[in-house]
N, C-alpha and C positions, 0 to 999 in steps of 0.2 A: 537552118537559119538560127542564129544565136538568140537566146532569150534575153530579156531585159537584164536579168541578173548577170549573165555572162558578158554582155556588152559593157556593163559598168565595172567589170573586174571584181567580182565577188571574192576572188581568191587573193586579193590584195590584203596586206596586214590589217587586222581588225583594230589595232591600237592606233591607227592613223589619227592625228590630231585634227581639230576642226579647220585650222588654218592650212593644213596640207591635204584636206579632203577634196576630191574632184567635184563634190556637190556643193562646195562652199558658196558659189555664186547664186544658188537657188535655195539654200537651206536657211534655217532659222537665224544664224548669226550674220547673214549677208548684209542686213540693213543696220547693223549695230555699230556704234563707234568702237574703236580698237580696244579701249579699256573694258567696255561692257562685253564685247565678244570674248575677251580673255576670261572674264569672271564667269560667264556662262559656260565656257569650255571646261572650266575646272569642276563644274557640277555635273557634266555629262558622263553617263556610264556607257561605255562602248563595248564592242566585242560580243554582242548577244545575237543568238541565232535561233531560228525555228525551221523545222522541215516543212515541206509543202503539205497543206491540209491541216496545219496546226492553228490553234486559236491564240490570237494576240490579246484581244480584249473581249470581255463578256458584258452584255447589257446588264445593268443593275449593280455592277461592282463599283465600289468607291473609286474616285479618280485618284489613284496613287501616284501617277506620273504622266508626263507628256512624252509621247514617242515620236521618233522621226525615222522613217525608213531609209536605210543606207543602200541596200541592194535587194532585188526581188520585187514582188508586188503582192497586193492583198485586196480583198474586197470587204466593203462595209455593207452590212445587211441587218435586217430585222425579221422576225418571224411573227406572222399575224396570228390572231386567235384561232383560226382554222388550220394553222400549221403551214401555211404557204410562206415561202421565202421571198422577201422584197429586197432587191439589191439597190443600195443607195448610191454607190459609186465605187471606183477602183483607185487604189493608192499606189503611187509610183515613187521611186527614190527621190529623196529631198523633201517629201511632203510630211507634214505633221499629222499624227493620229491621236484622237482623243480630245480634240478641242471642244466638242459639245459637252464634255464633263464640267467645264467651267460654269455652266448654267445652274446645275443642281448638285454639283459635287459627286456625280456618278456618271458612268458611261451609259449611253442610251441605245447603242447598237453593238452588234457583234462585229469583230474584225478577224478574218481568217486568212491565212496565207494561200496564195495561188501557186507559189513556187518557193523553193528554199529562200529564206528571207533573213537578212541581217539588219539590225536596227540599233539606234541609240536611245537611251532612256534618261529623262531628267526627272528625278523624284520631285513630287509636289512640295514637300517640305523645303527643299532647296530652291525650287522655282519661285515659290511665294516670297521667300526672303529676298531673292534677287529682284523680283518685281517691285518690292517696296523701296528699294534703294537705287534702281536703275531705270530712269525715265525712258530711255531708248527701248529697253526690253518691254516695258509696259505698252508703249506705242506699237511695237511689233506684234505683240500678242493681240492687241485690239485690231490691228490691221488684218491679221490672219483670221480672226473671228468674223470681221466684216466681210472679208473676201469669201469665206466659206458660206456665209448667209447669202451674199450676192449671187454666187455661183449656183446655190440651191434654188433660189428664186428664178434665176435666168433659165435653168434647166427645166423647171416646171412649166414656165411660160412657153419655152420652145417646144417641149413635148406636146403641150396642149394644142399648139397651132400647126404642128407638122403631121404629115401622113407617115406611114410606115417607112417608106424609102427615105424621107427627109430625116427621120429619127436615126436610122442606121448610118446615113451619110454624116450627120452631125457627130455621132459617136466616133466614127473612123477619123474624120477630119480633126476633131478635138484631140483624140489620142495621138494622131500624127504630130500635131503642134506641140503637145506636151512632151513627146519624145525629143523633138527638135530642141526644145529649151534645155534638155539635159545633154545635148551634144551627141544624141543618137540619130540614126537615120530616120527621117520622117516618112520615107517611101518604101523601106524594106524592114519589116518587123514581124515578130511572131506573137500572136495573141496568147497571153497567159491565162485569160479567162475563157470559159466555154461559151458556146453560142447560147446555151440555156441561161447562163449568167447575164449575157448581153440582153437577152429577151426580157429577163426579170427586171433589169435596170431600165429598159426603155418602155416597159409596159406593153410588150408585144408577145406573140407566141413564138416558140422555137421555129416553127415552119415559116412564119412570116419573115424572121430574120434571115433564114436560109434562102428564101426567095429573093429578098432584097440583094443579098450578096451575089446571087446568081444573075440578077439583072445587071448589076454593076459590072460583073465579069463579062457578060455578053456585049455590053455597051463599050467595052474597052477601057473602063475606068480603073479596074483592078485585075490583078492576077491572084487567084485564090487556090492554095494547095493546103488542104486541111486547115491548120491554124496559121500558116505562113501567108502573109499579105504583102503584095507589091502594089503600091499606089501609083498608077500611071497617069491619072488626071486629078491631081490634088485640087486644082482650081474648080473643077466640076463638083467634086465632093463638098468642098467648102461652100460653094454657092447654093447647092441644094440643101445643105445642112444649116444655112443661115449664119455662117462664120466668115470672117474676112479671110481672103486667100493668103 
């Protein structure tokens, strides 16, 4: 089964412009007027790549740029004082990385790649200049910041109210819907993250995540082959996970 990177055509020319990119409908320029989108496009640095397991951002580093994933996927995480890893979320193509740096001028979490990743970079020096003169871009950055805060609060609330099966169902249904928005199959996909990463993200143990997947498989909601997932009952997963079908 193809990975997210393969399905989005990571082998396509890296110099593709924003207006010709397949991710344009869901990426940063999507909500900007034409003149502002062109101004932003001129500031974008393209053609950057990282292998699987590489670090894109480090906590504590100054916010030197805003990043947008073009292909591949990554995880956002922090390390607690006792050395435990807490996974905050997973980044898919078309999503901005490093937004939290606007608050204090530095990144607050680590971001590492789950598979070979290509990305675009907008240097902060250029982005700040553009935000001063482009009202649409300012509104879009504020929208993304508000959206990130809302999603974080919603996730915390849902995790607090859900049992283990509900948390895993929510994760799978949400991932399925995010893939669908990228024009990918919502029902046939390969998990780029490990079950241990999913457990750290959901506040569960690895064994609990595995048991939940096994239960969904026995109930006929999923087919599971290692990291390959076939969603057979998306309605049931969404309902249990508290998401609209």
